[in-house]
C-alpha positions as CSV (number, residue, x, y, z in Angstrom):
1,M,76.1,32.8,73.0
2,T,75.5,36.2,74.9
3,K,78.1,38.6,75.6
4,D,78.0,37.6,78.9
5,E,78.6,34.0,78.3
6,F,81.4,35.0,76.0
7,A,83.0,37.2,78.9
8,A,82.9,34.3,81.3
9,R,85.0,32.4,79.0
10,L,87.3,35.0,78.3
11,K,87.9,35.4,82.2
12,N,88.4,31.8,82.5
13,A,91.0,32.0,79.8
14,C,92.9,34.8,81.7
15,A,92.6,32.8,84.9
16,S,94.1,29.7,83.2
17,V,97.0,32.1,81.9
18,A,97.6,33.6,85.3
19,A,97.6,30.2,86.9
20,A,100.5,29.3,84.7
21,E,102.6,32.1,85.6
22,Q,105.4,30.1,87.4
23,E,105.4,27.5,84.8
24,L,105.6,30.2,82.2
25,T,108.5,31.7,84.0
26,E,110.4,28.5,84.4
27,I,110.1,27.8,80.6
28,D,111.2,31.2,79.7
29,S,114.3,31.2,82.0
30,R,115.8,28.5,79.8
31,F,116.3,30.4,76.6
32,G,114.7,33.6,77.2
33,D,114.7,36.6,79.6
34,A,112.4,34.7,82.3
35,D,109.7,37.6,81.9
36,H,107.1,35.8,80.1
37,G,105.3,34.4,83.0
38,L,104.9,37.9,84.8
39,T,104.2,39.6,81.2
40,M,101.4,37.1,80.5
41,A,100.0,37.6,84.1
42,K,99.9,41.2,83.3
43,I,98.1,40.6,80.0
44,A,95.7,38.1,81.6
45,G,94.8,40.5,84.5
46,A,94.1,43.5,82.2
47,V,92.1,41.5,79.5
48,S,90.0,40.0,82.7
49,R,89.4,43.4,84.2
50,A,88.4,45.1,80.7
51,V,86.0,42.2,79.8
52,E,84.6,42.8,83.6
53,R,84.1,46.3,83.3
54,S,83.1,46.6,79.5
55,E,79.6,48.0,79.0
56,G,78.9,47.8,75.3
57,G,78.5,44.8,73.1
58,V,80.8,42.0,71.9
59,Q,82.8,44.4,69.9
60,A,83.1,46.9,72.4
61,M,84.4,44.4,75.0
62,L,87.0,42.8,72.7
63,D,88.2,46.6,71.7
64,D,88.2,47.4,75.5
65,A,90.3,44.3,76.1
66,A,92.9,45.2,73.3
67,M,93.0,48.8,74.6
68,A,93.9,47.5,78.0
69,V,96.7,45.4,76.5
70,M,98.1,48.2,74.6
71,T,98.8,50.2,77.6
72,L,100.8,47.9,79.3
73,N,104.6,47.7,79.8
74,G,106.3,44.4,79.0
75,G,107.9,42.1,77.1
76,S,107.2,41.2,73.2
77,A,103.9,39.7,74.1
78,V,102.3,42.6,74.7
79,P,102.4,43.9,70.9
80,L,101.5,40.5,69.8
81,W,98.5,40.0,72.0
82,N,97.3,43.6,71.5
83,T,97.4,42.8,67.6
84,W,95.7,39.7,68.1
85,L,92.8,41.1,70.2
86,D,92.5,44.2,68.1
87,G,92.0,42.0,65.0
88,M,89.4,40.1,66.6
89,Q,87.2,42.9,67.5
90,E,87.4,44.4,64.1
91,A,85.3,41.3,62.9
92,A,83.1,41.1,66.1
93,P,79.5,42.0,66.1
94,E,78.3,45.1,67.9
95,G,75.4,43.6,69.5
96,E,75.1,41.4,72.6
97,E,75.1,38.1,70.7
98,I,77.6,36.1,68.8
99,G,77.3,32.3,67.4
100,V,79.7,30.0,65.7
101,P,79.8,32.1,62.5
102,G,80.8,35.1,64.5
103,L,83.3,33.3,66.4
104,Q,85.0,32.1,63.4
105,A,85.0,35.4,61.6
106,V,86.6,36.9,65.0
107,F,89.3,34.3,65.5
108,A,90.0,34.3,61.6
109,K,90.4,38.2,61.6
110,G,92.7,37.9,64.7
111,L,94.8,35.3,63.1
112,E,95.2,37.4,59.9
113,E,96.2,40.5,61.8
114,L,98.8,38.5,64.0
115,S,100.4,36.7,61.1
116,G,100.9,40.0,59.3
117,M,102.7,41.4,62.1
118,S,104.8,38.3,63.3
119,G,105.4,36.5,60.3
120,A,106.0,33.2,62.3
121,K,104.5,29.9,60.9
122,V,104.0,26.3,62.7
123,G,107.4,25.2,63.4
124,D,108.9,28.4,64.1
125,K,108.5,27.6,67.8
126,T,106.4,30.6,68.9
127,M,103.0,31.5,70.2
128,M,101.7,30.9,66.6
129,D,102.2,27.1,66.9
130,A,99.3,26.9,69.3
131,L,97.4,29.9,67.7
132,I,97.4,28.8,64.1
133,P,96.0,25.2,64.7
134,A,93.5,26.6,67.0
135,S,92.4,29.0,64.6
136,E,92.2,26.7,61.7
137,T,90.2,24.2,63.9
138,I,87.6,27.1,64.8
139,A,87.4,27.9,60.9
140,A,86.8,24.3,60.1
141,Y,84.0,23.7,62.6
142,E,81.0,22.7,61.1
143,G,78.7,22.5,64.1
144,S,76.3,24.8,66.0
145,S,77.9,24.4,69.6
146,E,80.0,27.2,70.7
147,A,81.2,24.8,73.6
148,E,82.3,22.0,71.3
149,L,84.1,24.6,69.0
150,F,86.1,25.9,71.9
151,T,86.7,22.3,73.1
152,A,87.9,21.5,69.7
153,A,90.3,24.7,69.5
154,A,91.9,23.8,73.0
155,R,92.7,20.4,72.1
156,A,94.4,21.9,68.9
157,A,96.2,24.7,70.8
158,V,97.5,22.2,73.5
159,A,98.8,19.7,70.8
160,G,100.4,22.6,68.9
161,A,102.2,23.9,72.1
162,E,103.5,20.2,73.0
163,A,104.9,20.0,69.4
164,T,106.9,23.0,70.0
165,K,109.4,20.7,72.1
166,Q,110.6,18.9,68.9
167,F,111.3,22.5,67.3
168,T,114.3,24.6,67.0
169,S,113.8,28.4,68.0
170,R,113.5,30.6,65.1
171,F,112.6,33.9,66.7
172,G,113.5,36.0,69.7
173,R,116.4,35.5,72.3
174,A,116.1,31.7,72.1
175,K,117.0,31.7,68.3
176,S,120.6,32.3,69.4
177,Y,120.6,28.7,71.4
178,G,119.9,26.8,68.2
179,E,119.4,23.1,68.7
180,K,119.8,23.4,72.5
181,T,116.1,24.5,72.4
182,I,114.9,21.1,71.2
183,G,113.1,19.6,74.2
184,T,111.6,22.5,75.8
185,P,108.2,23.8,74.7
186,D,107.8,27.5,73.8
187,A,106.5,29.7,76.5
188,G,104.5,31.7,73.9
189,A,102.6,28.6,72.9
190,V,102.1,27.3,76.2
191,S,100.5,30.5,77.3
192,M,98.3,30.6,74.2
193,A,97.3,26.8,74.8
194,C,96.4,27.8,78.4
195,F,94.1,30.6,77.0
196,F,92.2,28.4,74.9
197,Q,91.8,25.5,77.6
198,G,90.4,28.3,79.6
199,L,87.9,29.5,76.9
200,A,86.8,26.0,76.8
201,Q,85.8,26.1,80.4
202,I,82.1,27.1,81.3
């Protein structure tokens, strides 16, 4: 996969998140600050513009995306996404090509860095409920098709986000609502699932 092909997928991922702004706001309004949709639209816009303008290789493109997010004012999603993207760029190749092994390294490093920051696990009703299964699916992929890898990761992320309906929130403002949060998905997991769905689009 060339850098431009990866960039196109990243822009599709951002467009998928931006398109879900109203849905994310509605979900977050139930037990949060009702700002997740707006925050994610800002993040998606910043990442998309950075990817579009980046002139270096794959690593430079992901570094530009992380830096663009870091400069934003917003909710808790901003430092989380900055940490994830910054971790990804650390393992990215400097050149203009990235294959399945490179993608596996990138997403593994991103998960490692974000896990160290957030401390959340599957079942805690956070963005990690979508990111962890997606990342694990990428790590376990044994084929050679980047398209198949992203499709499988998207399925895992969507399933993970859907599963958050069954959980009680253990982080953030929603934590204070306890079992009342059961039945509502986590907005962060939904936005992450949207991102991976976009990555799977050509």
